[in-house]
N, CA, C, O and the ligand as a Tripos MOL2 file, in Angstrom:
@<TRIPOS>MOLECULE
protein
  269   267    68     0     0
PROTEIN
NO_CHARGES

@<TRIPOS>ATOM
      1 N          88.9150 -134.6470 -150.7270 N.3       1 MET1
      2 CA         89.1660 -134.4760 -152.1070 C.3       1 MET1
      3 C          88.1160 -134.9870 -153.0250 C.2       1 MET1
      4 O          87.6380 -134.2480 -153.8860 O.2       1 MET1
      5 N          87.7440 -136.2000 -152.8820 N.am      2 ALA2
      6 CA         86.6810 -136.7550 -153.7130 C.3       2 ALA2
      7 C          85.3200 -136.2710 -153.1960 C.2       2 ALA2
      8 O          85.0090 -136.4920 -152.0260 O.2       2 ALA2
      9 N          84.5250 -135.6380 -154.0050 N.am      3 THR3
     10 CA         83.2450 -135.1630 -153.6100 C.3       3 THR3
     11 C          82.0970 -135.7360 -154.4190 C.2       3 THR3
     12 O          81.0020 -135.1750 -154.4260 O.2       3 THR3
     13 N          82.3240 -136.7920 -155.0670 N.am      4 ALA4
     14 CA         81.2710 -137.3730 -155.9390 C.3       4 ALA4
     15 C          80.4310 -138.4230 -155.2340 C.2       4 ALA4
     16 O          79.7030 -139.1710 -155.8880 O.2       4 ALA4
     17 N          80.5130 -138.4900 -153.9750 N.am      5 ASN5
     18 CA         79.9070 -139.5810 -153.2070 C.3       5 ASN5
     19 C          78.6640 -139.2410 -152.4910 C.2       5 ASN5
     20 O          78.1620 -140.0680 -151.7280 O.2       5 ASN5
     21 N          78.1050 -138.0260 -152.6910 N.am      6 GLU6
     22 CA         76.9920 -137.5600 -151.9080 C.3       6 GLU6
     23 C          75.7510 -137.3190 -152.7440 C.2       6 GLU6
     24 O          75.0030 -136.3730 -152.4990 O.2       6 GLU6
     25 N          75.5510 -138.0970 -153.6410 N.am      7 THR7
     26 CA         74.3910 -137.9510 -154.5350 C.3       7 THR7
     27 C          73.1680 -138.7610 -153.9030 C.2       7 THR7
     28 O          73.2630 -139.3240 -152.8120 O.2       7 THR7
     29 N          72.0940 -138.7710 -154.6280 N.am      8 ALA8
     30 CA         70.8140 -139.3250 -154.1540 C.3       8 ALA8
     31 C          70.9950 -140.7960 -153.7920 C.2       8 ALA8
     32 O          71.7500 -141.5100 -154.4520 O.2       8 ALA8
     33 N          70.3180 -141.2450 -152.7650 N.am      9 PRO9
     34 CA         70.3550 -142.6500 -152.2940 C.3       9 PRO9
     35 C          69.6350 -143.5820 -153.2490 C.2       9 PRO9
     36 O          69.9680 -144.7660 -153.2990 O.2       9 PRO9
     37 N          68.6680 -143.1010 -154.0060 N.am     10 VAL10
     38 CA         67.9900 -143.9110 -155.0000 C.3      10 VAL10
     39 C          68.8090 -144.0640 -156.2330 C.2      10 VAL10
     40 O          69.2240 -143.0960 -156.8710 O.2      10 VAL10
     41 N          69.0350 -145.3250 -156.5570 N.am     11 ARG11
     42 CA         69.9290 -145.5930 -157.6650 C.3      11 ARG11
     43 C          69.1080 -145.8310 -158.9560 C.2      11 ARG11
     44 O          67.9780 -146.3180 -158.9460 O.2      11 ARG11
     45 N          69.7420 -145.4640 -160.0120 N.am     12 ASP12
     46 CA         69.2510 -145.8900 -161.3510 C.3      12 ASP12
     47 C          67.7640 -145.4030 -161.5720 C.2      12 ASP12
     48 O          66.8910 -146.1960 -161.9240 O.2      12 ASP12
     49 N          67.5240 -144.1090 -161.3580 N.am     13 VAL13
     50 CA         66.2380 -143.5270 -161.7150 C.3      13 VAL13
     51 C          66.3200 -142.9340 -163.0530 C.2      13 VAL13
     52 O          67.1200 -142.0350 -163.3120 O.2      13 VAL13
     53 N          65.5150 -143.4190 -163.8920 N.am     14 VAL14
     54 CA         65.4530 -142.9520 -165.3200 C.3      14 VAL14
     55 C          64.1320 -142.1750 -165.4870 C.2      14 VAL14
     56 O          63.0500 -142.6910 -165.2070 O.2      14 VAL14
     57 N          64.2520 -140.9480 -165.9430 N.am     15 GLU15
     58 CA         63.0680 -140.1300 -166.1110 C.3      15 GLU15
     59 C          63.0760 -139.3950 -167.4430 C.2      15 GLU15
     60 O          64.0650 -138.7280 -167.7450 O.2      15 GLU15
     61 N          62.0720 -139.4770 -168.2230 N.am     16 TYR16
     62 CA         62.0080 -138.7580 -169.4840 C.3      16 TYR16
     63 C          60.5900 -138.5800 -169.8930 C.2      16 TYR16
     64 O          59.6750 -139.2330 -169.3910 O.2      16 TYR16
     65 N          60.4310 -137.6900 -170.8070 N.am     17 VAL17
     66 CA         59.0750 -137.3470 -171.2620 C.3      17 VAL17
     67 C          58.7540 -138.1730 -172.5140 C.2      17 VAL17
     68 O          59.5370 -138.2710 -173.4590 O.2      17 VAL17
     69 N          57.5880 -138.7440 -172.4590 N.am     18 THR18
     70 CA         57.1450 -139.6270 -173.5560 C.3      18 THR18
     71 C          55.6820 -139.6980 -173.6120 C.2      18 THR18
     72 O          55.0400 -138.8680 -172.9690 O.2      18 THR18
     73 N          55.0530 -140.6320 -174.3360 N.am     19 TYR19
     74 CA         53.6670 -140.8890 -174.2740 C.3      19 TYR19
     75 C          53.3790 -142.2180 -173.6090 C.2      19 TYR19
     76 O          54.0320 -143.2250 -173.8780 O.2      19 TYR19
     77 N          52.3750 -142.1990 -172.7250 N.am     20 ALA20
     78 CA         52.0650 -143.4060 -171.9590 C.3      20 ALA20
     79 C          51.2460 -144.3110 -172.8140 C.2      20 ALA20
     80 O          50.4760 -143.8760 -173.6700 O.2      20 ALA20
     81 N          51.4310 -145.6280 -172.5570 N.am     21 PRO21
     82 CA         50.4130 -146.5820 -173.1450 C.3      21 PRO21
     83 C          49.0380 -146.2680 -172.6920 C.2      21 PRO21
     84 O          48.8580 -145.7240 -171.6030 O.2      21 PRO21
     85 N          48.0490 -146.5880 -173.4870 N.am     22 SER22
     86 CA         46.7100 -146.3530 -173.0900 C.3      22 SER22
     87 C          46.2640 -147.0260 -171.8460 C.2      22 SER22
     88 O          46.7190 -148.1460 -171.6120 O.2      22 SER22
     89 N          45.4120 -146.4680 -171.0060 N.am     23 GLY23
     90 CA         45.0300 -147.1760 -169.8060 C.3      23 GLY23
     91 C          45.8040 -146.8030 -168.5680 C.2      23 GLY23
     92 O          45.4420 -147.2370 -167.4740 O.2      23 GLY23
     93 N          46.8650 -146.0090 -168.6920 N.am     24 HIS24
     94 CA         47.5940 -145.5760 -167.5510 C.3      24 HIS24
     95 C          46.9770 -144.3340 -166.9690 C.2      24 HIS24
     96 O          46.3200 -143.5430 -167.6460 O.2      24 HIS24
     97 N          47.2330 -144.1910 -165.6010 N.am     25 LYS25
     98 CA         46.8090 -143.0360 -164.8860 C.3      25 LYS25
     99 C          48.0040 -142.2530 -164.4230 C.2      25 LYS25
    100 O          49.0650 -142.8100 -164.1410 O.2      25 LYS25
    101 N          47.8170 -140.9380 -164.3460 N.am     26 CYS26
    102 CA         48.8690 -140.0980 -163.8020 C.3      26 CYS26
    103 C          48.9910 -140.3890 -162.3070 C.2      26 CYS26
    104 O          47.9980 -140.3540 -161.5800 O.2      26 CYS26
    105 N          50.1740 -140.6680 -161.8680 N.am     27 SER27
    106 CA         50.4360 -141.0980 -160.5090 C.3      27 SER27
    107 C          50.2850 -139.9220 -159.5200 C.2      27 SER27
    108 O          50.2170 -140.1360 -158.3100 O.2      27 SER27
    109 N          50.2340 -138.6910 -160.0370 N.am     28 ALA28
    110 CA         50.0510 -137.6040 -159.1870 C.3      28 ALA28
    111 C          48.6150 -137.1890 -158.9240 C.2      28 ALA28
    112 O          48.2210 -136.9510 -157.7820 O.2      28 ALA28
    113 N          47.8130 -137.1000 -160.0290 N.am     29 CYS29
    114 CA         46.4270 -136.6930 -159.8840 C.3      29 CYS29
    115 C          45.4560 -137.7890 -160.1330 C.2      29 CYS29
    116 O          44.2510 -137.5800 -159.9910 O.2      29 CYS29
    117 N          45.9440 -139.0140 -160.5200 N.am     30 MET30
    118 CA         45.1390 -140.1850 -160.6790 C.3      30 MET30
    119 C          44.1150 -140.0410 -161.7840 C.2      30 MET30
    120 O          43.1330 -140.7830 -161.8060 O.2      30 MET30
    121 N          44.3120 -139.1220 -162.6890 N.am     31 ARG31
    122 CA         43.4600 -139.0520 -163.7900 C.3      31 ARG31
    123 C          44.0080 -139.8680 -164.9800 C.2      31 ARG31
    124 O          45.2200 -140.0100 -165.1430 O.2      31 ARG31
    125 N          43.1090 -140.3850 -165.7840 N.am     32 PRO32
    126 CA         43.5940 -141.1740 -166.9670 C.3      32 PRO32
    127 C          44.3780 -140.3050 -167.9050 C.2      32 PRO32
    128 O          44.0210 -139.1580 -168.1760 O.2      32 PRO32
    129 N          45.4650 -140.8790 -168.4030 N.am     33 VAL33
    130 CA         46.3080 -140.1680 -169.3910 C.3      33 VAL33
    131 C          45.7080 -140.3840 -170.7800 C.2      33 VAL33
    132 O          45.4070 -141.5010 -171.2030 O.2      33 VAL33
    133 N          45.5560 -139.2780 -171.4450 N.am     34 LYS34
    134 CA         45.0050 -139.3520 -172.7670 C.3      34 LYS34
    135 C          46.0660 -139.8670 -173.7610 C.2      34 LYS34
    136 O          47.2630 -139.6800 -173.5460 O.2      34 LYS34
    137 N          45.6160 -140.5160 -174.8500 N.am     35 PRO35
    138 CA         46.5610 -141.2450 -175.7200 C.3      35 PRO35
    139 C          47.6900 -140.3620 -176.2550 C.2      35 PRO35
    140 O          48.8150 -140.8480 -176.3720 O.2      35 PRO35
    141 N          47.4480 -139.0930 -176.5860 N.am     36 MET36
    142 CA         48.4780 -138.2870 -177.1040 C.3      36 MET36
    143 C          48.9360 -137.1780 -176.1740 C.2      36 MET36
    144 O          49.4050 -136.1230 -176.6030 O.2      36 MET36
    145 N          48.7860 -137.4450 -174.9200 N.am     37 GLU37
    146 CA         49.1670 -136.5800 -173.9060 C.3      37 GLU37
    147 C          50.5860 -136.8280 -173.4510 C.2      37 GLU37
    148 O          50.9090 -137.9830 -173.1710 O.2      37 GLU37
    149 N          51.4620 -135.8440 -173.3540 N.am     38 ALA38
    150 CA         52.7860 -136.0220 -172.9290 C.3      38 ALA38
    151 C          52.8830 -136.3490 -171.4550 C.2      38 ALA38
    152 O          52.2330 -135.6740 -170.6560 O.2      38 ALA38
    153 N          53.6470 -137.3310 -171.0490 N.am     39 VAL39
    154 CA         53.8170 -137.7130 -169.6590 C.3      39 VAL39
    155 C          55.3210 -137.8370 -169.3170 C.2      39 VAL39
    156 O          56.1830 -138.0650 -170.1670 O.2      39 VAL39
    157 N          55.5470 -137.6750 -168.0690 N.am     40 ARG40
    158 CA         56.8700 -137.8800 -167.5740 C.3      40 ARG40
    159 C          57.0150 -139.3170 -167.0260 C.2      40 ARG40
    160 O          56.4040 -139.6680 -166.0160 O.2      40 ARG40
    161 N          57.8110 -140.1130 -167.6890 N.am     41 ARG41
    162 CA         57.8640 -141.5470 -167.3190 C.3      41 ARG41
    163 C          59.0580 -141.6910 -166.3510 C.2      41 ARG41
    164 O          60.1570 -141.2180 -166.6400 O.2      41 ARG41
    165 N          58.8350 -142.3180 -165.2560 N.am     42 THR42
    166 CA         59.8490 -142.5300 -164.2410 C.3      42 THR42
    167 C          60.0070 -143.9800 -164.0000 C.2      42 THR42
    168 O          59.0130 -144.6670 -163.7660 O.2      42 THR42
    169 N          61.1980 -144.4880 -164.0420 N.am     43 VAL43
    170 CA         61.4900 -145.8810 -163.7730 C.3      43 VAL43
    171 C          62.5030 -145.9520 -162.6100 C.2      43 VAL43
    172 O          63.6090 -145.4200 -162.7040 O.2      43 VAL43
    173 N          62.1300 -146.5700 -161.5960 N.am     44 VAL44
    174 CA         62.9590 -146.7410 -160.4090 C.3      44 VAL44
    175 C          63.4100 -148.2370 -160.3080 C.2      44 VAL44
    176 O          62.5850 -149.1380 -160.1570 O.2      44 VAL44
    177 N          64.7200 -148.4550 -160.3970 N.am     45 ASP45
    178 CA         65.1860 -149.8570 -160.3020 C.3      45 ASP45
    179 C          65.2240 -150.2120 -158.8190 C.2      45 ASP45
    180 O          66.0400 -149.6780 -158.0690 O.2      45 ASP45
    181 N          64.3480 -151.1060 -158.4040 N.am     46 ARG46
    182 CA         64.3440 -151.5320 -156.9790 C.3      46 ARG46
    183 C          65.1590 -152.7740 -156.7510 C.2      46 ARG46
    184 O          65.2770 -153.6260 -157.6320 O.2      46 ARG46
    185 N          65.7260 -152.8770 -155.5560 N.am     47 SER47
    186 CA         66.5640 -153.9800 -155.2420 C.3      47 SER47
    187 C          65.7860 -155.2590 -155.1340 C.2      47 SER47
    188 O          66.3180 -156.3300 -155.4260 O.2      47 SER47
    189 N          64.5340 -155.1790 -154.7210 N.am     48 SER48
    190 CA         63.7190 -156.3610 -154.6590 C.3      48 SER48
    191 C          62.4750 -156.0520 -155.5160 C.2      48 SER48
    192 O          61.8530 -154.9990 -155.3710 O.2      48 SER48
    193 N          62.1290 -156.9930 -156.4110 N.am     49 GLY49
    194 CA         61.0250 -156.8150 -157.2770 C.3      49 GLY49
    195 C          61.4110 -156.1350 -158.6010 C.2      49 GLY49
    196 O          62.5280 -155.6560 -158.7960 O.2      49 GLY49
    197 N          60.4400 -156.1250 -159.4710 N.am     50 PRO50
    198 CA         60.6960 -155.5170 -160.8260 C.3      50 PRO50
    199 C          60.7710 -154.0240 -160.7020 C.2      50 PRO50
    200 O          60.3320 -153.4580 -159.7000 O.2      50 PRO50
    201 N          61.3320 -153.3580 -161.7280 N.am     51 PRO51
    202 CA         61.4380 -151.9190 -161.7220 C.3      51 PRO51
    203 C          60.0120 -151.2660 -161.6260 C.2      51 PRO51
    204 O          59.0320 -151.7850 -162.1610 O.2      51 PRO51
    205 N          59.9600 -150.1740 -160.9590 N.am     52 LEU52
    206 CA         58.7090 -149.4670 -160.7520 C.3      52 LEU52
    207 C          58.5710 -148.3270 -161.7320 C.2      52 LEU52
    208 O          59.3330 -147.3600 -161.7420 O.2      52 LEU52
    209 N          57.5310 -148.5020 -162.5760 N.am     53 THR53
    210 CA         57.3330 -147.4890 -163.5980 C.3      53 THR53
    211 C          56.0700 -146.6430 -163.2820 C.2      53 THR53
    212 O          54.9950 -147.1910 -163.0400 O.2      53 THR53
    213 N          56.2190 -145.3510 -163.2900 N.am     54 THR54
    214 CA         55.1140 -144.4700 -163.0670 C.3      54 THR54
    215 C          55.0240 -143.4260 -164.1650 C.2      54 THR54
    216 O          56.0070 -143.0870 -164.8230 O.2      54 THR54
    217 N          53.8260 -142.9370 -164.3330 N.am     55 TYR55
    218 CA         53.6420 -141.8740 -165.3200 C.3      55 TYR55
    219 C          52.9880 -140.7320 -164.6680 C.2      55 TYR55
    220 O          52.1090 -140.8990 -163.8230 O.2      55 TYR55
    221 N          53.4100 -139.5430 -165.0540 N.am     56 ARG56
    222 CA         52.7930 -138.3320 -164.5970 C.3      56 ARG56
    223 C          52.6230 -137.3530 -165.7600 C.2      56 ARG56
    224 O          53.4270 -137.3560 -166.6920 O.2      56 ARG56
    225 N          51.6330 -136.5550 -165.7150 N.am     57 HIS57
    226 CA         51.4580 -135.5450 -166.7760 C.3      57 HIS57
    227 C          52.7180 -134.7060 -166.8530 C.2      57 HIS57
    228 O          53.2310 -134.2550 -165.8290 O.2      57 HIS57
    229 N          53.2130 -134.4950 -168.0430 N.am     58 ALA58
    230 CA         54.3830 -133.6660 -168.2130 C.3      58 ALA58
    231 C          54.0620 -132.2040 -168.1100 C.2      58 ALA58
    232 O          54.8860 -131.4580 -167.5810 O.2      58 ALA58
    233 N          52.9690 -131.7540 -168.5570 N.am     59 ASN59
    234 CA         52.6450 -130.3840 -168.6550 C.3      59 ASN59
    235 C          51.4440 -129.9890 -167.8930 C.2      59 ASN59
    236 O          51.5040 -129.0650 -167.0820 O.2      59 ASN59
    237 N          50.3100 -130.6750 -168.1250 N.am     60 ASP60
    238 CA         49.0550 -130.1430 -167.6850 C.3      60 ASP60
    239 C          48.5020 -130.9660 -166.5480 C.2      60 ASP60
    240 O          47.3750 -131.4580 -166.6120 O.2      60 ASP60
    241 N          49.3020 -131.1130 -165.5040 N.am     61 CYS61
    242 CA         48.8380 -131.8880 -164.3530 C.3      61 CYS61
    243 C          48.4700 -130.9440 -163.1710 C.2      61 CYS61
    244 O          49.3020 -130.1600 -162.7160 O.2      61 CYS61
    245 N          47.2370 -131.0360 -162.7010 N.am     62 PRO62
    246 CA         46.7280 -130.1310 -161.6270 C.3      62 PRO62
    247 C          47.4740 -130.3780 -160.2960 C.2      62 PRO62
    248 O          47.4450 -129.5170 -159.4170 O.2      62 PRO62
    249 N          48.1210 -131.5080 -160.1400 N.am     63 LYS63
    250 CA         48.8110 -131.7240 -158.8980 C.3      63 LYS63
    251 C          50.2530 -131.2170 -158.9390 C.2      63 LYS63
    252 O          50.8420 -130.8970 -157.9060 O.2      63 LYS63
    253 N          50.7930 -131.1520 -160.1170 N.am     64 SER64
    254 CA         52.2560 -130.8220 -160.1620 C.3      64 SER64
    255 C          52.5350 -129.3830 -159.9230 C.2      64 SER64
    256 O          53.6750 -128.9950 -159.6690 O.2      64 SER64
    257 N          51.4760 -128.5560 -160.0030 N.am     65 VAL65
    258 CA         51.7020 -127.1030 -159.8500 C.3      65 VAL65
    259 C          52.1780 -126.7360 -158.4200 C.2      65 VAL65
    260 O          53.1370 -125.9900 -158.2190 O.2      65 VAL65
    261 N          51.4450 -127.3100 -157.4480 N.am     66 ALA66
    262 CA         51.7500 -127.0050 -156.0790 C.3      66 ALA66
    263 C          52.8240 -127.8290 -155.5060 C.2      66 ALA66
    264 O          53.5370 -127.4160 -154.5920 O.2      66 ALA66
    265 N          52.9450 -129.0120 -156.0480 N.am     67 ALA67
    266 CA         53.9600 -129.9570 -155.5400 C.3      67 ALA67
    267 C          55.3090 -129.5530 -155.8510 C.2      67 ALA67
    268 O          56.2590 -130.2470 -155.4900 O.2      67 ALA67
    269 ZN         48.4240 -135.5640 -163.5480 Zn       68 ZN68
@<TRIPOS>BOND
     1     1     2 1
     2     2     3 1
     3     3     4 2
     4     3     5 am
     5     5     6 1
     6     6     7 1
     7     7     8 2
     8     7     9 am
     9     9    10 1
    10    10    11 1
    11    11    12 2
    12    11    13 am
    13    13    14 1
    14    14    15 1
    15    15    16 2
    16    15    17 am
    17    17    18 1
    18    18    19 1
    19    19    20 2
    20    19    21 am
    21    21    22 1
    22    22    23 1
    23    23    24 2
    24    23    25 am
    25    25    26 1
    26    26    27 1
    27    27    28 2
    28    27    29 am
    29    29    30 1
    30    30    31 1
    31    31    32 2
    32    31    33 am
    33    33    34 1
    34    34    35 1
    35    35    36 2
    36    35    37 am
    37    37    38 1
    38    38    39 1
    39    39    40 2
    40    39    41 am
    41    41    42 1
    42    42    43 1
    43    43    44 2
    44    43    45 am
    45    45    46 1
    46    46    47 1
    47    47    48 2
    48    47    49 am
    49    49    50 1
    50    50    51 1
    51    51    52 2
    52    51    53 am
    53    53    54 1
    54    54    55 1
    55    55    56 2
    56    55    57 am
    57    57    58 1
    58    58    59 1
    59    59    60 2
    60    59    61 am
    61    61    62 1
    62    62    63 1
    63    63    64 2
    64    63    65 am
    65    65    66 1
    66    66    67 1
    67    67    68 2
    68    67    69 am
    69    69    70 1
    70    70    71 1
    71    71    72 2
    72    71    73 am
    73    73    74 1
    74    74    75 1
    75    75    76 2
    76    75    77 am
    77    77    78 1
    78    78    79 1
    79    79    80 2
    80    79    81 am
    81    81    82 1
    82    82    83 1
    83    83    84 2
    84    83    85 am
    85    85    86 1
    86    86    87 1
    87    87    88 2
    88    87    89 am
    89    89    90 1
    90    90    91 1
    91    91    92 2
    92    91    93 am
    93    93    94 1
    94    94    95 1
    95    95    96 2
    96    95    97 am
    97    97    98 1
    98    98    99 1
    99    99   100 2
   100    99   101 am
   101   101   102 1
   102   102   103 1
   103   103   104 2
   104   103   105 am
   105   105   106 1
   106   106   107 1
   107   107   108 2
   108   107   109 am
   109   109   110 1
   110   110   111 1
   111   111   112 2
   112   111   113 am
   113   113   114 1
   114   114   115 1
   115   115   116 2
   116   115   117 am
   117   117   118 1
   118   118   119 1
   119   119   120 2
   120   119   121 am
   121   121   122 1
   122   122   123 1
   123   123   124 2
   124   123   125 am
   125   125   126 1
   126   126   127 1
   127   127   128 2
   128   127   129 am
   129   129   130 1
   130   130   131 1
   131   131   132 2
   132   131   133 am
   133   133   134 1
   134   134   135 1
   135   135   136 2
   136   135   137 am
   137   137   138 1
   138   138   139 1
   139   139   140 2
   140   139   141 am
   141   141   142 1
   142   142   143 1
   143   143   144 2
   144   143   145 am
   145   145   146 1
   146   146   147 1
   147   147   148 2
   148   147   149 am
   149   149   150 1
   150   150   151 1
   151   151   152 2
   152   151   153 am
   153   153   154 1
   154   154   155 1
   155   155   156 2
   156   155   157 am
   157   157   158 1
   158   158   159 1
   159   159   160 2
   160   159   161 am
   161   161   162 1
   162   162   163 1
   163   163   164 2
   164   163   165 am
   165   165   166 1
   166   166   167 1
   167   167   168 2
   168   167   169 am
   169   169   170 1
   170   170   171 1
   171   171   172 2
   172   171   173 am
   173   173   174 1
   174   174   175 1
   175   175   176 2
   176   175   177 am
   177   177   178 1
   178   178   179 1
   179   179   180 2
   180   179   181 am
   181   181   182 1
   182   182   183 1
   183   183   184 2
   184   183   185 am
   185   185   186 1
   186   186   187 1
   187   187   188 2
   188   187   189 am
   189   189   190 1
   190   190   191 1
   191   191   192 2
   192   191   193 am
   193   193   194 1
   194   194   195 1
   195   195   196 2
   196   195   197 am
   197   197   198 1
   198   198   199 1
   199   199   200 2
   200   199   201 am
   201   201   202 1
   202   202   203 1
   203   203   204 2
   204   203   205 am
   205   205   206 1
   206   206   207 1
   207   207   208 2
   208   207   209 am
   209   209   210 1
   210   210   211 1
   211   211   212 2
   212   211   213 am
   213   213   214 1
   214   214   215 1
   215   215   216 2
   216   215   217 am
   217   217   218 1
   218   218   219 1
   219   219   220 2
   220   219   221 am
   221   221   222 1
   222   222   223 1
   223   223   224 2
   224   223   225 am
   225   225   226 1
   226   226   227 1
   227   227   228 2
   228   227   229 am
   229   229   230 1
   230   230   231 1
   231   231   232 2
   232   231   233 am
   233   233   234 1
   234   234   235 1
   235   235   236 2
   236   235   237 am
   237   237   238 1
   238   238   239 1
   239   239   240 2
   240   239   241 am
   241   241   242 1
   242   242   243 1
   243   243   244 2
   244   243   245 am
   245   245   246 1
   246   246   247 1
   247   247   248 2
   248   247   249 am
   249   249   250 1
   250   250   251 1
   251   251   252 2
   252   251   253 am
   253   253   254 1
   254   254   255 1
   255   255   256 2
   256   255   257 am
   257   257   258 1
   258   258   259 1
   259   259   260 2
   260   259   261 am
   261   261   262 1
   262   262   263 1
   263   263   264 2
   264   263   265 am
   265   265   266 1
   266   266   267 1
   267   267   268 2
@<TRIPOS>SUBSTRUCTURE
     1 MET1         2 RESIDUE 1 A MET
     2 ALA2         6 RESIDUE 1 A ALA
     3 THR3        10 RESIDUE 1 A THR
     4 ALA4        14 RESIDUE 1 A ALA
     5 ASN5        18 RESIDUE 1 A ASN
     6 GLU6        22 RESIDUE 1 A GLU
     7 THR7        26 RESIDUE 1 A THR
     8 ALA8        30 RESIDUE 1 A ALA
     9 PRO9        34 RESIDUE 1 A PRO
    10 VAL10       38 RESIDUE 1 A VAL
    11 ARG11       42 RESIDUE 1 A ARG
    12 ASP12       46 RESIDUE 1 A ASP
    13 VAL13       50 RESIDUE 1 A VAL
    14 VAL14       54 RESIDUE 1 A VAL
    15 GLU15       58 RESIDUE 1 A GLU
    16 TYR16       62 RESIDUE 1 A TYR
    17 VAL17       66 RESIDUE 1 A VAL
    18 THR18       70 RESIDUE 1 A THR
    19 TYR19       74 RESIDUE 1 A TYR
    20 ALA20       78 RESIDUE 1 A ALA
    21 PRO21       82 RESIDUE 1 A PRO
    22 SER22       86 RESIDUE 1 A SER
    23 GLY23       90 RESIDUE 1 A GLY
    24 HIS24       94 RESIDUE 1 A HIS
    25 LYS25       98 RESIDUE 1 A LYS
    26 CYS26      102 RESIDUE 1 A CYS
    27 SER27      106 RESIDUE 1 A SER
    28 ALA28      110 RESIDUE 1 A ALA
    29 CYS29      114 RESIDUE 1 A CYS
    30 MET30      118 RESIDUE 1 A MET
    31 ARG31      122 RESIDUE 1 A ARG
    32 PRO32      126 RESIDUE 1 A PRO
    33 VAL33      130 RESIDUE 1 A VAL
    34 LYS34      134 RESIDUE 1 A LYS
    35 PRO35      138 RESIDUE 1 A PRO
    36 MET36      142 RESIDUE 1 A MET
    37 GLU37      146 RESIDUE 1 A GLU
    38 ALA38      150 RESIDUE 1 A ALA
    39 VAL39      154 RESIDUE 1 A VAL
    40 ARG40      158 RESIDUE 1 A ARG
    41 ARG41      162 RESIDUE 1 A ARG
    42 THR42      166 RESIDUE 1 A THR
    43 VAL43      170 RESIDUE 1 A VAL
    44 VAL44      174 RESIDUE 1 A VAL
    45 ASP45      178 RESIDUE 1 A ASP
    46 ARG46      182 RESIDUE 1 A ARG
    47 SER47      186 RESIDUE 1 A SER
    48 SER48      190 RESIDUE 1 A SER
    49 GLY49      194 RESIDUE 1 A GLY
    50 PRO50      198 RESIDUE 1 A PRO
    51 PRO51      202 RESIDUE 1 A PRO
    52 LEU52      206 RESIDUE 1 A LEU
    53 THR53      210 RESIDUE 1 A THR
    54 THR54      214 RESIDUE 1 A THR
    55 TYR55      218 RESIDUE 1 A TYR
    56 ARG56      222 RESIDUE 1 A ARG
    57 HIS57      226 RESIDUE 1 A HIS
    58 ALA58      230 RESIDUE 1 A ALA
    59 ASN59      234 RESIDUE 1 A ASN
    60 ASP60      238 RESIDUE 1 A ASP
    61 CYS61      242 RESIDUE 1 A CYS
    62 PRO62      246 RESIDUE 1 A PRO
    63 LYS63      250 RESIDUE 1 A LYS
    64 SER64      254 RESIDUE 1 A SER
    65 VAL65      258 RESIDUE 1 A VAL
    66 ALA66      262 RESIDUE 1 A ALA
    67 ALA67      266 RESIDUE 1 A ALA
    68 ZN68       269 GROUP 0 **** ****
């Protein structure tokens, strides 16, 4: 009856499009993110250690096309 128990094993993943602070690199293509370039920010809440925050190009990432 209950079918709500088969979701992703990774808990508390927050992902949204924003602008990265300067100095960050795209985690997919490893290129520096430009100040006004939209990125997809992903925060994974890990059980051990601080939350892991990564940034990827939201639109114009050469790696995201094939991936
Ligand atoms: Zn990229």
